[in-house]
C-alpha positions in Angstrom: 111.6 93.0 101.3 110.2 96.4 101.9 106.7 95.7 100.5 104.6 93.9 103.1 103.0 91.8 100.3 106.2 90.2 99.3 106.3 86.4 99.8 106.1 84.9 102.4 105.7 88.1 104.5 101.9 88.3 104.1 101.3 84.9 105.6 103.7 85.6 108.4 102.1 88.9 109.3 98.6 87.3 109.2 99.7 84.4 111.4 101.4 86.7 113.9 98.4 88.9 114.1 96.0 86.0 114.7 98.3 84.4 117.3 98.8 87.6 119.2 95.5 89.4 118.9 92.9 86.7 118.5 94.4 83.6 120.1 96.4 85.5 122.6 99.2 83.1 122.1 102.9 83.7 122.8 103.7 80.4 121.0 102.8 81.5 117.5 100.1 80.2 115.2 99.7 76.5 115.7 97.7 75.7 112.5 98.6 75.2 108.9 98.0 78.1 106.5 95.2 76.1 104.9 93.3 75.4 108.1 89.8 76.8 108.1 89.8 79.7 110.5 86.0 79.6 110.8 85.2 75.9 110.7 87.9 75.0 113.2 86.8 77.8 115.6 90.0 79.7 115.4 88.1 82.9 114.8 84.5 84.0 115.1 82.6 86.8 113.4 84.3 89.4 115.7 87.7 87.9 114.7 86.8 88.4 111.1 86.1 92.1 111.8 89.5 92.3 113.5 91.1 90.7 110.5 89.4 93.2 108.2 90.8 96.1 110.2 94.2 94.5 110.3 94.3 94.0 106.5 93.1 97.5 105.8 95.7 99.2 108.2 98.6 96.8 107.6 98.4 96.4 103.8 96.7 99.7 103.0 93.8 98.1 101.1 90.1 98.8 101.3 87.9 95.8 102.0 84.5 96.5 100.5 81.3 95.2 102.1 80.8 92.9 99.1 84.2 91.3 99.8 83.3 90.2 103.4 82.8 86.7 102.3 84.1 83.5 104.0 86.2 82.5 101.0 88.4 85.5 101.5 88.9 85.0 105.2 88.6 81.2 105.4 92.3 80.6 106.0 95.7 82.3 106.2 96.5 81.2 102.7 93.2 82.5 101.2 93.5 85.8 103.1 97.0 86.3 101.9 95.9 85.6 98.3 93.1 88.2 98.8 95.6 90.8 100.1 97.9 90.2 97.1 95.0 90.5 94.6 93.8 93.8 96.3 97.4 95.3 96.4 98.0 94.3 92.8 94.7 95.9 91.7 95.5 99.0 93.8 99.0 99.3 92.2 97.5 99.0 88.7 95.0 101.8 89.5 97.7 104.1 90.8 100.2 103.4 88.0 
């Protein structure tokens, strides 16, 4: 599993980032991958910006202004799907 977008590594990396850098938890991410990060108050708008930076640097994808929508950053599962779509599109462009 050298590619950081391989299953289930994407979700794991996202959960670890949120736990350590947003929740400041040493006990991991205590929510399901489908939990609403915004509605449940797990992250706020600043947290979304931290997630954008994390996604761009960790997965080497560009998050466009038009992609800063709640449905992409709503949950760990949705963010992982977004990352996979972006990396798949990027690999098609470079192939």
